[in-house]
BAGU-392283 format. One record per residue (C-alpha): residue in three letters; z, x, y. Coordinates in steps of 0.5 Angstrom, whole numbers, plus 500, padded with zeros to 3 digits. Example, Ala and Ser with C-alpha at 12.3 -4.5 7.8 and 13.67 -1.06 7.14 Angstrom:
<sites>
ALA516525491 SER514527498 
</sites>
This chain:
<sites>
UNK500500500 UNK498502507 UNK504503512 UNK504500518 UNK507498525 UNK507492528 UNK509488535 UNK515483534 UNK518479539 UNK525476539 UNK525470544 UNK529467549 UNK532462544 UNK534466539 UNK537471544 UNK541466548 UNK544465542 UNK546472539 UNK541471534 UNK538479535 UNK543482529 UNK541476524 UNK534476525 UNK534484525 UNK538483518 UNK532479515 UNK527484517 UNK531490514 UNK532486508 UNK525485507 UNK524492507 UNK521493515 UNK524498519 UNK526497526 UNK523504529 UNK524501537 UNK527496540 UNK528493548 UNK531488551 UNK527486557 UNK527480562 UNK520477563 UNK518474570 UNK514467569 UNK508471572 UNK509477568 UNK509471561 UNK503468564 UNK499475565 UNK501477557 UNK499470555 UNK494468559 UNK489467553 UNK493460552 UNK491459560 UNK487453558 UNK491450553 UNK497444555 UNK503448553 UNK501454557 UNK505453563 UNK511450559 UNK510457554 UNK511461560 UNK517458563 UNK520459556 UNK519466555 UNK522468562 UNK528463561 UNK532468557 UNK531476556 UNK527477550 UNK527484545 UNK521487544 UNK520491537 UNK516496533 UNK517494525 UNK514499521 UNK513498513 UNK508497508 UNK503493509 UNK508491516 UNK503486519 UNK503481513 UNK510482511 UNK513480518 UNK508474518 UNK511472512 UNK519473514 UNK517469520 UNK515463517 UNK510458519 UNK509457527 UNK512449526 UNK518451523 UNK518444519 UNK513448515 UNK517454514 UNK519456508 UNK526457506 UNK529463508 UNK524465513 UNK526466520 UNK523460523 UNK526455517 UNK533458519 UNK533459526 UNK527456530 UNK529449534 UNK522447535 UNK514449535 UNK515451542 UNK522455541 UNK521457534 UNK525465535 UNK520470533 UNK513472536 UNK509477531 UNK502480531 UNK497477526 UNK493484527 UNK494491528 UNK492490536 UNK494494542 UNK488493546 UNK487497553 UNK487491557 UNK495491554 UNK496498556 UNK494496563 UNK499491563 UNK505495561 UNK503500565 UNK502496572 UNK509492569 UNK513499569 UNK510502575 UNK507508570 UNK501511569 UNK496509563 UNK497516560 UNK504515560 UNK504509557 UNK500512552 UNK504518550 UNK510513549 UNK506509545 UNK503515541 UNK511517540 UNK513511537 UNK507511533 UNK501508535 UNK495512533 UNK489508535 UNK487502540 UNK482497536 UNK478496543 UNK480489545 UNK479486552 UNK472490553 UNK469482554 UNK463484558 UNK462490562 UNK457487567 UNK461486574 UNK459479574 UNK460477568 UNK467480569 UNK468476575 UNK467469571 UNK469471564 UNK476475566 UNK478477573 UNK485477571 UNK483483567 UNK483490568 UNK476492571 UNK471495567 UNK471503570 UNK479502568 UNK478500561 UNK473506559 UNK478511563 UNK484508559 UNK479510553 UNK477516555 UNK485518557 UNK486516549 UNK481520547 UNK483526550 UNK490525547 UNK487525540 UNK487518539 UNK481515536 UNK479508539 UNK474502538 UNK470498543 UNK468490543 UNK463486547 UNK464478547 UNK457475547 UNK454469547 UNK456466553 UNK453468561 UNK451475559 UNK444477559 UNK440481554 UNK440487560 UNK447485560 UNK448487553 UNK444493553 UNK448495559 UNK454494556 UNK452498550 UNK449504554 UNK456505558 UNK459505551 UNK454510549 UNK455515555 UNK463515553 UNK462517546 UNK457522548 UNK463525552 UNK468524548 UNK466523541 UNK473519541 UNK470511538 UNK470510531 UNK467503532 UNK463498535 UNK466490534 UNK461485537 UNK465479538 UNK462472538 UNK464467544 UNK467460542 UNK466455547 UNK472450545 UNK478449549 UNK476453555 UNK473453562 UNK465455559 UNK466449553 UNK459446555 UNK456452553 UNK453452546 UNK455458541 UNK451464539 UNK447462533 UNK447466527 UNK440469529 UNK443471535 UNK449475531 UNK445479527 UNK441481532 UNK447483537 UNK449487531 UNK442490529 UNK441492536 UNK448495536 UNK446500530 UNK440502533 UNK443504540 UNK450507538 UNK447511533 UNK453516535 UNK459511534 UNK460512527 UNK461504525 UNK459497526 UNK463492525 UNK462484523 UNK468480525 UNK468474520 UNK472470523 UNK468469529 UNK461470525 UNK463466518 UNK463469512 UNK456468510 UNK454471517 UNK458477516 UNK456478509 UNK449478511 UNK450483517 UNK451488512 UNK443488512 UNK443489519 UNK446495521 UNK453493519 UNK458497515 UNK465495516 UNK468487515 UNK473486521 UNK479480519 UNK485483515 UNK489478518 UNK494473515 UNK494467520 UNK489468526 UNK490464532 UNK486466538 UNK479464535 UNK481458532 UNK484455539 UNK477456541 UNK474452535 UNK473457530 UNK472453523 UNK473460519 UNK479460514 UNK485462518 UNK485468513 UNK482471506 UNK489474503 UNK485475497 UNK477477495 UNK476470492 UNK470469486 UNK466466491 UNK466471496 UNK465477491 UNK459472488 UNK455472495 UNK457480496 UNK449483498 UNK448489493 UNK444494495 UNK439497491 
</sites>
């Protein structure tokens, strides 16, 4: 099994009732080690920035107010398959559905006040580095060095969205700009960290802006050699302000991955994210330049809140999936 580190947050409803020790005991009983822990007080604005992925959801304002109502405890957990194990220890999001003995079954008060938060994938994106740097008045390099000292050794690349400023102003104006995103990756590469880079496609961007995005990634790779994978991410239109746009087609998805492989021949790997594209399209992409399927998660939420109809997890390689997997000849 792989030793991993994952993020955990003990939420205000639990810290208010002094449950940190009992929850920590649950983690430790499951074989997870707490290698870093800090108690902090978020403001509502800070919570809003952290949870901006939920900004279009009806519970967003209530969530932000709740996360700022009491201190939270931010932790790094380590262990074999720590991400999945942490999800198992936490239990289902709704405590009514949580298995007996899990944190949420024993301590959560409701779906909203469910005591703990845990990552569903090994993600620490450049935009999150920028968030914490601004929050604590440190430079991006200082934050990266602190995270590396705590065990971080790669950045998955989330938050790139679109590098074109026109797209960025409409799509993610609250996130750090393109130059800062790329500079954070440049710094990470200089410190010896490997990273990924992503691109959100199928919304308002033009073909020229897609190409420009790839060229900027290619230029940084020529400079540093630090990118290990490029991951195109399909836009999903449900539950956001661009809900009137059509989702990208399978043909468009295959074209994006094929062009990426041709343009980014200096990046070792091109990934297909099956949760966004669908399992069958991701499999087909293996014939269009893709050499890795991304999405080893247990309970994916971001794409499913945007209308994804793919499974929320593929915990085992099913017989159906094995039969459909293309065989290279």
